[in-house]
TIFIRO-208560 format. One record per atom (N, C-alpha, C, O): x, y, z; residue in one letter. Coordinates in steps of 0.001 Angstrom, whole numbers, padded with zeros to 6 digits, always signed. Layout:
<nodes>
XYZA
...
</nodes>
This chain:
<nodes>
-040015-041385-019271M
-039810-040166-018488M
-038383-039652-018682M
-038146-038463-018891M
-037416-040625-018601I
-036028-040233-018798I
-035828-039678-020207I
-035127-038685-020398I
-036448-040328-021187G
-036315-039868-022562G
-036858-038466-022739G
-036279-037654-023461G
-038004-038172-022060R
-038595-036835-022177R
-037685-035779-021559R
-037524-034684-022099R
-037086-036133-020402R
-036161-035191-019762R
-034968-034912-020665R
-034514-033775-020799R
-034468-035994-021286R
-033335-035807-022184R
-033726-034900-023342R
-032948-034033-023739R
-034924-035092-023887L
-035389-034281-024999L
-035509-032819-024592L
-035090-031919-025319L
-036098-032597-023398L
-036221-031222-022913L
-034853-030598-022688L
-034618-029434-023011L
-033940-031417-022116G
-032591-030908-021889G
-031916-030524-023197G
-031248-029493-023275G
-032088-031349-024221S
-031485-031053-025517S
-032070-029790-026113S
-031351-028974-026690S
-033379-029629-025975A
-034025-028432-026505A
-033522-027184-025808A
-033315-026145-026435A
-033324-027302-024477A
-032827-026141-023728A
-031438-025751-024188A
-031125-024568-024329A
-030599-026766-024425V
-029249-026473-024901V
-029287-025810-026262V
-028559-024851-026518V
-030165-026341-027160L
-030271-025768-028494L
-030782-024341-028463L
-030478-023550-029356L
-031562-024005-027432A
-032137-022666-027347A
-031132-021626-026890A
-031353-020431-027085A
-030022-022059-026282L
-029026-021114-025792L
-028246-020516-026956L
-028010-021208-027947L
-027841-019258-026868P
-027020-018680-027936P
-025643-019331-027958P
-025131-019768-026928P
-025066-019387-029121A
-023710-019926-029236A
-022748-019048-028450A
-022921-017831-028385A
-021732-019668-027854I
-020773-018907-027041I
-020111-017815-027870I
-019917-016697-027394I
-019768-018141-029104A
-019087-017159-029952A
-019968-015934-030191A
-019463-014816-030297A
-021296-016143-030277D
-022211-015028-030492D
-022438-014238-029214D
-022669-013030-029260D
-022373-014924-028059A
-022681-014266-026795A
-021520-013399-026305A
-021741-012425-025585A
-020305-013735-026681Q
-019125-013011-026209Q
-018676-011995-027260Q
-018643-012308-028450Q
-018330-010778-026823P
-017794-009821-027802P
-016451-010297-028333P
-015691-010953-027621P
-016167-009971-029559A
-014905-010374-030173A
-013747-009729-029428A
-013785-008536-029131A
-012731-010503-029130R
-011554-009959-028455R
-010672-009253-029488R
-010526-009733-030612R
-010092-008128-029112P
-009170-007472-030050P
-007938-008321-030283P
-007480-009029-029386P
-007410-008248-031481R
-006209-009001-031827R
-005003-008078-031798R
-005135-006859-031899R
-003833-008673-031658G
-002605-007915-031478G
-002223-007084-032692G
-003035-006949-033607G
-001000-006513-032737P
+000029-006720-031712P
-000351-006041-030395P
-000906-004942-030377P
-000036-006724-029302F
-000486-006268-027993F
+000532-005396-027275F
+000166-004570-026439F
+001818-005578-027599W
+002884-004889-026885W
+003907-004357-027876W
+003901-004759-029039W
+004779-003470-027444P
+005780-002912-028369P
+006596-004012-029055P
+006971-005013-028444P
+006855-003789-030339G
+007650-004744-031103G
+006953-006063-031349G
+007596-007032-031752G
+005649-006124-031115G
+004919-007368-031301G
+005173-008393-030222G
+004949-009584-030438G
+005644-007950-029045A
+005896-008888-027939A
+004621-009620-027557A
+003518-009089-027681A
+004792-010832-027095R
+003662-011699-026777R
+003205-011563-025328R
+002017-011692-025032R
+004151-011302-024424L
+003819-011211-023002L
+004687-010148-022352L
+005901-010109-022556L
+004049-009281-021563A
+004792-008313-020751A
+004983-008895-019354A
+004042-009416-018757A
+006201-008802-018841V
+006499-009249-017481V
+006960-008027-016687V
+007982-007418-017002V
+006194-007679-015658G
+006506-006520-014837G
+007007-006940-013468G
+006242-007467-012660G
+008291-006712-013198V
+008886-007049-011908V
+008823-005822-011004V
+009199-004723-011413V
+008349-006011-009776C
+008302-004943-008777C
+009277-005269-007652C
+009351-006410-007193C
+010027-004257-007209M
+010887-004402-006038M
+010427-003388-004992M
+010588-002182-005177M
+009858-003881-003899M
+009361-002997-002856M
+010503-002533-001955M
+011299-003341-001477M
+010573-001231-001734F
+011582-000610-000875F
+010854-000176+000395F
+010249+000896+000441F
+010922-001029+001433E
+010108-000827+002637E
+010924-000701+003924E
+010355-000655+005015E
+012243-000644+003805A
+013088-000666+004994A
+012792+000510+005918A
+012835+001666+005497A
+012491+000206+007184D
+012306+001240+008208D
+011334+002310+007734D
+011588+003506+007875D
+010222+001864+007172G
+009280+002794+006551G
+008133+003237+007433G
+007077+003619+006928G
+008321+003195+008744G
+007271+003665+009634G
+006107+002704+009784G
+004981+003130+010041G
+006364+001409+009627Q
+005307+000419+009771Q
+004743+000449+011199Q
+005514+000519+012156Q
+003405+000397+011360P
+002832+000362+012711P
+003357-000790+013553P
+003474-000656+014771P
+003675-001920+012928A
+004142-003097+013671A
+005551-002920+014221A
+006048-003791+014935A
+006193-001818+013903M
+007515-001556+014471M
+007445-001322+015983M
+008469-001303+016667M
+006240-001146+016484W
+006038-000937+017920W
+005195-002064+018482W
+004324-002597+017795W
+005453-002430+019736Q
+004678-003460+020406Q
+004377-003023+021839Q
+005125-002267+022459Q
+003257-003529+022332Q
+002894-003227+023715Q
+003630-004141+024681Q
+004101-005215+024309Q
+003721-003689+025940G
+004349-004515+026961G
+003554-005789+027208G
+002393-005875+026806G
+004157-006785+027863P
+003480-008058+028108P
+002191-007866+028906P
+002153-007049+029826P
+001134-008612+028564P
-000118-008527+029339P
+000123-008861+030808P
+000913-009743+031144P
-000562-008148+031650G
-000469-008418+033080G
+000699-007754+033775G
+000886-007928+034980G
+001493-006987+033027T
+002617-006275+033631T
+002278-004786+033718T
+001358-004329+033040T
+002998-004029+034533P
+002749-002587+034602P
+002989-001876+033270P
+002519-000756+033068P
+003726-002533+032355Q
+004035-001910+031063Q
+003056-002317+029955Q
+003285-002013+028784Q
+001973-003000+030318A
+001067-003542+029296A
+000493-002457+028387A
+000215-002727+027219A
+000311-001258+028886S
-000291-000194+028083S
+000757+000686+027403S
+000401+001642+026714S
+002021+000383+027582Q
+003080+001191+026987Q
+003543+000584+025661Q
+003293-000587+025377Q
+004224+001408+024853R
+004750+000930+023573R
+006268+000842+023638R
+006947+001674+024239R
+006776-000225+022977F
+008216-000450+022942F
+008624-000820+021518F
+007834-001430+020798F
+009830-000467+021097P
+010272-000854+019756P
+010290-002377+019593P
+010755-003105+020470P
+009777-002837+018457N
+009810-004257+018109N
+011134-004512+017368N
+011181-004511+016138N
+012191-004728+018134L
+013539-004762+017561L
+013740-005857+016507L
+014352-005577+015477L
+013257-007086+016709P
+013456-008100+015656P
+012806-007713+014331P
+013390-007931+013269P
+011586-007132+014383L
+010921-006739+013148L
+011647-005563+012492L
+011785-005522+011269L
+012104-004621+013294I
+012864-003498+012756I
+014117-004007+012045I
+014434-003557+010943I
+014827-004943+012673Q
+016044-005479+012072Q
+015746-006235+010778Q
+016510-006160+009815Q
+014637-006957+010766Q
+014247-007676+009548Q
+014033-006707+008391Q
+014474-006960+007270Q
+013356-005601+008668R
+013113-004615+007618R
+014400-003896+007216R
+014617-003626+006035R
+015244-003589+008184T
+016509-002923+007888T
+017367-003774+006962T
+018108-003243+006135T
+017267-005090+007100Y
+018015-006007+006238Y
+017757-005702+004764Y
+018655-005816+003930Y
+016517-005314+004454G
+016192-005031+003058G
+017054-003950+002454G
+017446-004042+001291G
+017356-002913+003240A
+018191-001826+002735A
+019666-002183+002755A
+020399-001859+001821A
+020102-002846+003811K
+021524-003140+003960K
+022007-004242+003026K
+023123-004180+002511K
+021173-005243+002808E
+021587-006420+002045E
+020671-006737+000864E
+021145-007049-000229E
+019360-006656+001088G
+018410-007139+000088G
+018438-006365-001214G
+018607-006955-002281G
+018274-005044-001144I
+018244-004259-002375I
+019573-004304-003119I
+019563-004507-004333I
+020715-004126-002460P
+021975-004270-003215P
+022103-005617-003926P
+022586-005681-005057P
+021672-006684-003269R
+021770-008015-003885R
+020830-008122-005083R
+021205-008671-006119R
+019609-007601-004946L
+018650-007644-006050L
+019097-006762-007209L
+018928-007142-008368L
+019657-005606-006925L
+020136-004745-007999L
+021226-005439-008809L
+021259-005322-010034L
+022101-006148-008143D
+023131-006904-008865D
+022506-008004-009710D
+022941-008246-010836D
+021486-008672-009175L
+020787-009703-009948L
+020167-009100-011210L
+020310-009660-012298L
+019483-007967-011072F
+018836-007362-012239F
+019862-006948-013288F
+019595-007040-014486F
+021027-006496-012850D
+022089-006180-013807D
+022565-007443-014530D
+022802-007416-015737D
+022703-008540-013796R
+023191-009787-014413R
+022253-010285-015495R
+022700-010749-016544R
+020949-010193-015246V
+019991-010751-016204V
+019466-009698-017177V
+018706-010029-018087V
+019861-008429-016999G
+019430-007382-017918G
+017965-007020-017775G
+017287-006768-018772G
+017470-006993-016552C
+016049-006728-016298C
+015910-005391-015579C
+016605-005142-014594C
+015014-004527-016063R
+014720-003270-015387R
+013359-003382-014710R
+012410-003911-015289R
+013272-002885-013495V
+012095-003131-012667V
+011526-001807-012169V
+012096-000740-012399V
+010401-001899-011487S
+009783-000748-010821S
+009940-000927-009323S
+009535-001946-008763S
+010533+000075-008674S
+010726+000021-007228S
+009806+001041-006569S
+009927+002244-006801S
+008892+000551-005752F
+007946+001426-005053F
+008500+001702-003664F
+008708+000789-002864F
+008737+002996-003394M
+009540+003410-002248M
+008721+004194-001233M
+008112+005208-001577M
+008701+003736+000007I
+008030+004451+001088I
+008815+005725+001401I
+010046+005728+001399I
+008078+006804+001671G
+008734+008083+001912G
+009747+008055+003040G
+010848+008582+002883G
+009409+007455+004171E
+010348+007405+005291E
+011548+006511+004979E
+012641+006754+005492E
+011367+005485+004150S
+012504+004669+003719S
+013466+005507+002885S
+014684+005414+003039S
+012901+006328+001998I
+013739+007191+001167I
+014524+008173+002033I
+015720+008379+001823I
+013845+008775+003002R
+014522+009749+003869R
+015661+009109+004660R
+016677+009750+004927R
+015484+007850+005031R
+016510+007172+005810R
+017669+006696+004925R
+018819+006654+005362R
+017347+006338+003673Y
+018366+005794+002764Y
+018316+006505+001412Y
+018069+005856+000396Y
+018544+007816+001371P
+018429+008540+000098P
+019432+008081-000950P
+019122+008077-002142P
+020642+007690-000520D
+021636+007225-001495D
+021171+005953-002188D
+021452+005753-003370D
+020470+005102-001475L
+019974+003863-002069L
+018876+004165-003083L
+018823+003544-004144L
+018005+005112-002765A
+016971+005520-003725A
+017613+006054-005000A
+017163+005748-006104A
+018658+006847-004847R
+019347+007393-006029R
+020035+006290-006825R
+020066+006339-008055R
+020584+005299-006132E
+021241+004208-006853E
+020231+003400-007659E
+020522+002998-008786E
+019066+003161-007105I
+018029+002426-007839I
+017734+003126-009162I
+017651+002480-010207I
+017577+004448-009114V
+017289+005214-010328V
+018489+005204-011272V
+018325+005043-012482V
+019688+005373-010730A
+020892+005420-011567A
+021115+004114-012317A
+021735+004102-013381A
+020608+003015-011762R
+020794+001721-012418R
+019649+001365-013354R
+019524+000220-013787R
+018816+002351-013664G
+017833+002199-014731G
+016447+001771-014316G
+015625+001443-015172G
+016165+001764-013033H
+014868+001284-012565H
+013914+002444-012288H
+014328+003579-012050H
+012635+002120-012327E
+011617+003140-012069E
+011503+003434-010577E
+011528+002524-009749E
+011379+004719-010248A
+011111+005140-008872A
+009608+005333-008717A
+009064+006375-009084A
+008945+004318-008172G
+007507+004383-007961G
+007166+005043-006637G
+007979+005058-005713G
+005966+005584-006550G
+005567+006339-005380G
+004830+005512-004345G
+004092+004582-004673G
+005045+005872-003089R
+004258+005359-001985R
+004041+006518-001017R
+004643+007581-001171R
+003196+006317-000039A
+002925+007371+000928A
+004133+007574+001837A
+005134+006867+001718A
+004035+008534+002737I
+005177+008841+003589I
+005483+007709+004559I
+006645+007509+004911I
+004480+006967+004997R
+004684+005838+005913R
+003994+004601+005372R
+003033+004698+004609R
+004487+003437+005770H
+003884+002169+005377H
+002757+001862+006357H
+002879+000997+007224H
+001673+002583+006197A
+000569+002526+007150A
-000746+002639+006392A
-000753+003082+005243A
-001859+002249+007008P
-003146+002314+006317P
-003528+003736+005917P
-003182+004704+006595P
-004252+003840+004797Q
-004754+005132+004341Q
-006225+005089+003956Q
-006842+006132+003740Q
-006797+003876+003869F
-008157+003748+003356F
-009198+004428+004234F
-010314+004686+003782F
-008848+004723+005484H
-009790+005320+006425H
-009654+006833+006523H
-010430+007472+007234H
-008695+007413+005834L
-008419+008838+005984L
-009425+009688+005223L
-009915+009299+004162L
-009723+010853+005782A
-010495+011842+005043A
-009695+012269+003815A
-008470+012144+003792A
-010384+012769+002805K
-009728+013041+001527K
-008560+014010+001675K
-007496+013764+001106K
-008719+015083+002406D
-007627+016039+002579D
-006449+015417+003326D
-005291+015695+003012D
-006748+014577+004311Q
-005678+013903+005047Q
-004930+012938+004142Q
-003702+012855+004190Q
-005668+012214+003324E
-005030+011259+002428E
-004168+011985+001396E
-003067+011532+001083E
-004650+013086+000875R
-003854+013866-000086R
-002510+014275+000526R
-001468+014150-000116R
-002541+014754+001746A
-001301+015167+002415A
-000393+013976+002682A
+000827+014086+002560A
-000974+012843+003044F
-000230+011606+003315F
+000504+011141+002056F
+001652+010702+002128F
-000159+011239+000911L
+000452+010856-000360L
+001514+011864-000786L
+002638+011491-001121L
+001153+013126-000770R
+002060+014156-001259R
+003392+014145-000504R
+004451+014323-001107R
+003340+013938+000808E
+004570+013948+001591E
+005512+012825+001138E
+006726+013020+001066E
+004955+011664+000837G
+005791+010575+000328G
+006391+010893-001023G
+007558+010590-001270G
+005607+011503-001907F
+006110+011840-003241F
+007180+012935-003165F
+008154+012924-003918F
+006982+013866-002253E
+007980+014924-002076E
+009308+014343-001575E
+010378+014812-001963E
+009237+013327-000716A
+010468+012676-000251A
+011212+012048-001424A
+012440+012108-001487A
+010473+011449-002351L
+011093+010861-003537L
+011741+011944-004397L
+012866+011777-004869L
+011035+013047-004597R
+011586+014120-005437R
+012822+014760-004801R
+013779+015103-005495R
+012790+014916-003473T
+013950+015488-002796T
+015194+014633-002991T
+016287+015159-003200T
+015028+013309-002924A
+016177+012406-003027A
+016631+012182-004462A
+017831+012102-004721A
+015693+012081-005400T
+016042+011649-006759T
+015792+012701-007828T
+016272+012563-008953T
+015049+013748-007495G
+014669+014727-008505G
+013487+014295-009343G
+013115+014995-010286G
+012884+013156-009026L
+011787+012604-009818L
+010473+012640-009057L
+010435+012447-007842L
+009407+012886-009784W
+008054+012743-009264W
+007514+011418-009782W
+007705+011117-010960W
+006855+010619-008967P
+006446+009287-009442P
+005358+009348-010503P
+004577+010297-010575P
+005333+008307-011320K
+004239+008112-012273K
+003231+007090-011755K
+002053+007136-012109K
+003706+006157-010904G
+002842+005087-010408G
+002871+005007-008906G
+003716+005616-008250G
+001922+004234-008357F
+001716+004215-006902F
+001350+002823-006423F
+000784+002009-007153F
+001707+002578-005136N
+001296+001371-004422N
+000974+001729-002982N
+001775+002368-002299N
-000210+001312-002519A
-000619+001527-001131A
-000247+000328-000279A
-000009-000761-000802A
-000198+000523+001024Q
+000051-000597+001929Q
-001033-001658+001723Q
-002227-001379+001834Q
-000587-002883+001420G
-001532-003973+001228G
-002499-003767+000081G
-003544-004416+000040G
-002179-002874-000863L
-003045-002523-001991L
-004360-001887-001528L
-005322-001841-002294L
-004409-001405-000307Q
-005656-000918+000278Q
-005742+000604+000248Q
-005574+001275+001267Q
-006003+001122-000927G
-006320+002526-001034G
-007749+002780-000609G
-008460+001865-000193G
-008165+004031-000719S
-009536+004402-000382S
-010338+004610-001664S
-009805+004476-002766S
-011609+004934-001515V
-012428+005240-002693V
-011971+006538-003350V
-012357+006816-004485V
-011161+007335-002666N
-010672+008598-003230N
-009263+008497-003808N
-008806+009425-004475N
-008567+007386-003563T
-007138+007334-003867T
-006819+007613-005326T
-005950+008434-005617T
-007496+006955-006241N
-007141+007123-007646N
-007447+008530-008143N
-006699+009060-008965N
-008520+009146-007670D
-008777+010552-007998D
-007620+011425-007507D
-007152+012312-008220D
-007171+011162-006286L
-006082+011961-005718L
-004781+011749-006480L
-004039+012701-006720L
-004503+010514-006858L
-003263+010231-007585L
-003243+010965-008922L
-002230+011560-009293L
-004355+010924-009642Q
-004408+011635-010923Q
-004285+013146-010700Q
-003615+013836-011468Q
-004915+013644-009673E
-004816+015066-009331E
-003367+015457-009039E
-002942+016564-009368E
-002609+014548-008422L
-001225+014812-008061L
-000251+014529-009207L
+000962+014634-009021L
-000759+014173-010381G
+000088+014039-011549G
+000543+012640-011886G
+001375+012471-012778G
+000026+011616-011199L
+000405+010237-011504L
-000501+009692-012601L
-001592+010215-012830L
-000046+008637-013280I
-000825+008086-014385I
-001313+006676-014114I
-002158+006171-014854I
-000798+006012-013055Y
-001241+004642-012830Y
-001041+004237-011380Y
-000314+004881-010625Y
-001711+003147-011015S
-001543+002488-009723S
-001430+000992-009976S
-001957+000478-010963S
-000734+000292-009068I
-000679-001168-009176I
-001667-001835-008224I
-001678-003060-008109I
-002494-001049-007543D
-003374-001594-006512D
-004635-002188-007128D
-005736-001663-006963D
-004448-003290-007837D
-005566-003939-008522D
-005272-005424-008665D
-004144-005817-008961D
-006287-006243-008455R
-006145-007697-008583R
-007214-008292-009490R
-007490-009489-009410R
-007819-007478-010350T
-008985-007949-011081T
-008685-008521-012462T
-009539-009192-013042T
-007485-008271-013005R
-007217-008681-014379R
-005761-009121-014543R
-004919-008901-013673R
-005499-009750-015689D
-004136-010086-016086D
-003684-009184-017229D
-002937-009617-018108D
-004126-007956-017219E
-003717-006943-018191E
-004044-005576-017613E
-004877-005474-016713E
-003408-004527-018111P
-003753-003187-017641P
-005133-002774-018133P
-005595-003227-019180P
-005777-001917-017369W
-007080-001386-017774W
-007212+000044-017288W
-006418+000516-016475W
-008229+000726-017800I
-008400+002152-017539I
-009645+002385-016696I
-010714+001842-016974I
-009487+003193-015672Q
-010605+003666-014859Q
-010741+005168-015079Q
-009737+005880-015103Q
-011959+005656-015237K
-012194+007085-015351K
-012208+007703-013952K
-012953+007261-013077K
-011388+008715-013751V
-011300+009383-012455V
-011501+010878-012655V
-011357+011402-013760V
-011838+011552-011557N
-012057+013007-011610N
-012940+013398-012790N
-012656+014350-013516N
-014013+012637-012960G
-014962+012914-014033G
-014679+012120-015278G
-015322+011099-015522G
-013711+012576-016088D
-013479+011929-017389D
-012001+011709-017689D
-011632+011565-018855D
-011139+011678-016663R
-009715+011508-016891R
-009339+010022-016885R
-009839+009249-016068R
-008457+009640-017800D
-007976+008261-017856D
-006937+008022-016764D
-006024+008825-016571D
-007091+006911-016059F
-006117+006500-015053F
-005933+005003-015214F
-006912+004261-015289F
-004688+004552-015267C
-004398+003160-015605C
-004186+002322-014348C
-003530+002764-013404C
-004735+001128-014337L
-004477+000114-013316L
-003596-000957-013948L
-003974-001590-014934L
-002411-001148-013360V
-001459-002144-013864V
-001353-003212-012779V
-000597-003029-011825V
-002084-004320-012890P
-002328-005230-011757P
-001075-005785-011079P
-000028-005992-011692P
-001248-006007-009799Y
-000224-006589-008924Y
-000868-007813-008278Y
-001761-007674-007442Y
-000428-008992-008655I
-001125-010215-008278I
-000495-010842-007041I
+000723-011004-006970I
-001333-011193-006065G
-000834-011602-004766G
-000377-013038-004634G
+000447-013334-003769G
-000885-013954-005468H
-000586-015366-005222H
+000832-015750-005633H
+001300-016824-005256H
+001529-014908-006394V
+002935-015171-006703V
+003855-014224-005912V
+005018-014032-006266V
+003330-013661-004878N
+004052-012690-004059N
+005044-013404-003136N
+004658-014312-002399N
+006311-013002-003172D
+007318-013641-002327D
+006983-013524-000843D
+007268-014442-000074D
+006384-012411-000432L
+006023-012219+000968L
+004991-013257+001408L
+005081-013796+002511L
+004013-013536+000547N
+003016-014561+000866N
+003662-015928+001010N
+003332-016680+001927N
+004578-016253+000111F
+005182-017580+000110F
+006055-017830+001330F
+005921-018856+001998F
+006933-016906+001613F
+008001-017200+002567F
+007769-016641+003963F
+008407-017090+004915F
+006873-015675+004107Q
+006618-015152+005440Q
+005226-015512+005925Q
+005057-015952+007062Q
+004226-015328+005067N
+002851-015576+005500N
+002477-017055+005477N
+001725-017519+006334N
+003004-017803+004492Q
+002601-019196+004323Q
+003716-020203+004623Q
+003437-021392+004779Q
+004939-019762+004704Q
+006076-020652+004979Q
+006154-021801+003974Q
+006325-022960+004351Q
+006027-021462+002695R
+006099-022485+001653R
+007527-022626+001145R
+008410-021844+001496R
+007731-023638+000313S
+009089-024001-000082S
+009543-023220-001310S
+008733-022636-002030S
+010852-023224-001532L
+011417-022615-002723L
+010929-023315-003987L
+010680-022658-004997L
+010793-024619-003946S
+010315-025339-005130S
+008871-024967-005441S
+008510-024848-006612S
+008037-024782-004418D
+006666-024312-004643D
+006674-022952-005330D
+005907-022705-006262D
+007547-022081-004857Y
+007631-020726-005399Y
+008022-020752-006878Y
+007389-020097-007707Y
+009055-021502-007195E
+009495-021571-008588E
+008435-022212-009482E
+008234-021773-010615E
+007757-023244-008983Q
+006712-023886-009779Q
+005559-022926-010040Q
+005040-022874-011155Q
+005155-022170-009032M
+004065-021216-009210M
+004444-020153-010244M
+003640-019825-011117M
+005657-019618-010150L
+006084-018616-011124L
+006075-019184-012543L
+005597-018533-013472L
+006596-020380-012706R
+006672-020964-014048R
+005286-021264-014612R
+005022-020990-015783R
+004407-021822-013795Q
+003075-022133-014304Q
+002282-020861-014603Q
+001525-020818-015573Q
+002446-019844-013791E
+001809-018556-014080E
+002280-018048-015440E
+001477-017622-016270E
+003580-018100-015653F
+004143-017651-016925F
+003618-018486-018087F
+003192-017933-019101F
+003643-019803-017953E
+003276-020683-019069E
+001852-020425-019549E
+001603-020355-020753E
+000924-020283-018618V
-000470-020062-019014V
-000632-018697-019675V
-001280-018583-020715V
-000047-017663-019075L
-000174-016327-019646L
+000538-016229-020996L
+000064-015541-021900L
+001655-016904-021132Y
+002384-016899-022408Y
+001556-017574-023499Y
+001516-017106-024637Y
+000903-018665-023147E
+000038-019346-024118E
-001132-018455-024518E
-001438-018327-025703E
-001783-017841-023540E
-002904-016947-023833E
-002451-015727-024626E
-003219-015154-025399E
-001188-015334-024423G
-000681-014134-025074G
-000619-014212-026585G
-000371-013204-027246G
-000839-015387-027140A
-000877-015504-028600A
-002138-014875-029181A
-002147-014472-030344A
-003209-014784-028381V
-004490-014319-028915V
-005110-013165-028132V
-006113-012602-028573V
-004539-012796-026976R
-005080-011665-026234R
-003959-011029-025413R
-002938-011663-025148R
-004154-009785-025018R
-003085-009087-024299R
-002987-009607-022871R
-003976-009659-022141R
-001771-009990-022491R
-001510-010568-021181R
-000270-009910-020569R
+000651-009516-021285R
-000257-009795-019248M
+000949-009382-018537M
+001085-010224-017281M
+000091-010683-016720M
+002306-010420-016850M
+002582-011172-015630M
+003223-010251-014615M
+004113-009466-014943M
+002766-010352-013380S
+003317-009572-012282S
+004261-010439-011460S
+003923-011568-011105S
+005445-009910-011160V
+006422-010607-010310V
+006746-009681-009133V
+007632-008834-009254V
+006048-009823-007994P
+006294-008954-006842P
+007456-009470-005995P
+007512-010650-005651P
+008381-008569-005664L
+009535-008908-004826L
+009668-007859-003721L
+009441-006670-003944L
+010038-008322-002531H
+010250-007428-001399H
+011730-007422-001016H
+012400-008455-001053H
+012221-006252-000651D
+013643-006111-000352D
+014118-007060+000739D
+015228-007586+000658D
+013293-007287+001761F
+013731-008105+002907F
+013328-009567+002772F
+013571-010354+003687F
+012710-009954+001638V
+012321-011348+001406V
+013096-011912+000212V
+013943-012788+000387V
+012817-011423-000988A
+013507-011918-002184A
+014980-011574-002171A
+015770-012215-002863A
+015367-010565-001390G
+016767-010179-001332G
+017623-011046-000438G
+018799-010737-000244G
+017087-012109+000109R
+017879-013003+000965R
+018643-014032+000106R
+018183-014409-000972R
+019797-014474+000589P
+020632-015370-000225P
+019910-016623-000706P
+020154-017075-001825P
+019028-017192+000111A
+018363-018431-000283A
+017340-018221-001387A
+017050-019153-002138A
+016782-017009-001505V
+015692-016766-002448V
+016198-016232-003786V
+015617-016536-004828V
+017262-015449-003771V
+017763-014828-004996V
+018010-015843-006117V
+017644-015555-007256V
+018611-017016-005860P
+018798-017969-006970P
+017480-018418-007617P
+017432-018643-008827P
+016425-018549-006829S
+015128-018928-007406S
+014603-017834-008324S
+014089-018119-009406S
+014731-016590-007896V
+014299-015474-008735V
+015123-015435-010020V
+014576-015257-011108V
+016432-015602-009891E
+017296-015544-011070E
+016996-016681-012040E
+016962-016459-013250E
+016779-017885-011537R
+016461-019010-012422R
+015179-018733-013199R
+015100-019004-014397R
+014169-018187-012505F
+012919-017909-013208F
+013108-016847-014279F
+012645-017019-015406F
+013780-015752-013943L
+013942-014665-014911L
+014715-015132-016134L
+014362-014773-017257L
+015752-015918-015939R
+016531-016416-017084R
+015708-017394-017913R
+015761-017371-019143R
+014952-018246-017245W
+014103-019205-017965W
+013041-018473-018778W
+012820-018798-019945W
+012386-017490-018173A
+011357-016733-018883A
+011945-015973-020067A
+011328-015893-021129A
+013142-015413-019880A
+013783-014651-020959A
+014159-015533-022144A
+014390-015030-023243A
+014223-016840-021929G
+014533-017761-023017G
+013378-017988-023972G
+013552-018656-024992G
+012206-017452-023674H
+011050-017575-024557H
+010999-016368-025499H
+011200-015237-025057H
+010735-016592-026784P
+010658-015448-027713P
+009451-014571-027404P
+008401-015062-026990P
+009615-013272-027609G
+008501-012356-027477G
+008125-011982-026061G
+006970-011647-025797G
+009093-012032-025128V
+008816-011622-023754V
+009402-010230-023540V
+010583-009998-023796V
+008574-009316-023074W
+008976-007934-022828W
+009063-007703-021321W
+008038-007587-020649W
+010290-007637-020789F
+010478-007290-019388F
+010369-005774-019283F
+011252-005048-019740F
+009292-005305-018686A
+008972-003882-018738A
+008794-003297-017345A
+008281-003956-016440A
+009220-002064-017189R
+008880-001310-015996R
+007388-000991-016032R
+006785-000921-017103R
+006803-000800-014862R
+005364-000530-014817R
+004995+000778-015517R
+003927+000875-016121R
+005860+001775-015441D
+005537+003025-016141D
+005503+002806-017648D
+004700+003426-018346D
+006377+001921-018162E
+006362+001620-019594E
+005067+000914-019993E
+004494+001201-021045E
+004607-000017-019143I
+003355-000721-019427I
+002185+000256-019426I
+001343+000228-020323I
+002137+001120-018416A
+001038+002084-018327A
+001048+003053-019506A
+000001+003344-020084A
+002221+003547-019856E
+002299+004501-020961E
+001893+003861-022284E
+001286+004516-023131E
+002227+002580-022465W
+001794+001888-023676W
+000275+001690-023666W
-000392+001903-024678W
-000262+001282-022518A
-001699+001034-022430A
-002515+002308-022623A
-003619+002264-023165A
-001978+003434-022184L
-002680+004714-022322L
-002395+005401-023650L
-003125+006309-024046L
-001326+004971-024353G
-000909+005626-025582G
-001098+004768-026809G
-002226+004610-027277G
-000005+004197-027358P
-000131+003418-028601P
-001085+002234-028497P
-001707+001856-029490P
-001211+001639-027298G
-002103+000488-027139G
-003463+000842-026577G
-004184-000038-026105G
-003831+002119-026617R
-005082+002588-025977R
-006317+001872-026519R
-007237+001578-025755R
-006355+001588-027814A
-007537+000952-028406A
-007770-000455-027870A
-008893-000956-027925A
-006726-001098-027352L
-006850-002452-026834L
-007069-002477-025323L
-007257-003552-024753L
-007050-001324-024665T
-007100-001275-023209T
-008538-001181-022722T
-009232-000224-023065T
-009006-002140-021934P
-010381-002064-021432P
-010598-000831-020571P
-009698-000391-019855P
-011793-000285-020649V
-012215+000810-019777V
-013346+000284-018904V
-014339-000236-019412V
-013193+000420-017591D
-014175-000185-016702D
-014268+000642-015421D
-013439+001515-015166D
-015271+000354-014640A
-015442+001000-013338A
-015052+000002-012240A
-015255-001200-012409A
-014501+000474-011131P
-014161-000439-010043P
-015410-000995-009401P
-016469-000368-009440P
-015292-002169-008811V
-016407-002762-008060V
-016310-002263-006618V
-015363-002579-005897V
-017313-001477-006215I
-017342-000898-004873I
-018688-001239-004231I
-019729-000934-004814I
-018700-001853-003071P
-019970-002192-002420P
-020817-000939-002166P
-020308+000127-001820P
-022089-001110-002347Q
-023025+000003-002123Q
-023685-000119-000750Q
-024503+000725-000382Q
</nodes>
């Protein structure tokens, strides 16, 4: 009986198509400008005093003030730290290591700190777009969402003279209309995607190309140090192992690594050395392209278009 089962099992295996035949051939490089093996995209979030809903808190339960709102002063101060200390410290770090990044700026943050927004641009970094407030948008009607986005982009243009090319929503939670609206408003990409380790193209507004340049959450400094309370050594190990695997894969397929940083988290004195050690270590590998997100998107939509997957988003029906 056992022998017969083994025979049947062997026959079933033999009947399956070979893996090489079942999978489409992957395109071969060069994958990035200059024949680079891996693109590394560093993001610096500019969120200081950006109108976060959590900036307000209700009075204590059971008191006459329970239904009233009061400023959440510790949280406000934590966010303000990002503008006063975090971004200046990170900008100096990026200058030291020669890395240019993409900074996604909330409209109200820009209005409060326009000189800082201008300094980010003057030091060679991308001014990425965000809505006017750091608040949910996935529930808004399409016209409301369009106005919510446009106001944030106008704040960026007023301060820097630039209109954004890329976008980031609060918590990566755009709506089913967001990418159509972004393309309509003149943007070419969004980072609100966690489905791949490379850029890809979604068709929006009928037949228009719109690029998704992924932003991966498990190496996010905010997750490590605020949400999970993990150690600096855990953070550095995760960054290095993420890099090592993607760098190895980058020999045969297009790969990019996302390094998300927040002004009020990575900009703290204890965290900056970990970020700097990783960036210097990664730069010691041949064929690493430290790229702004707009550069990655423009390559994926332009010279590298033939290698860029085209797909539809997964949306529950």
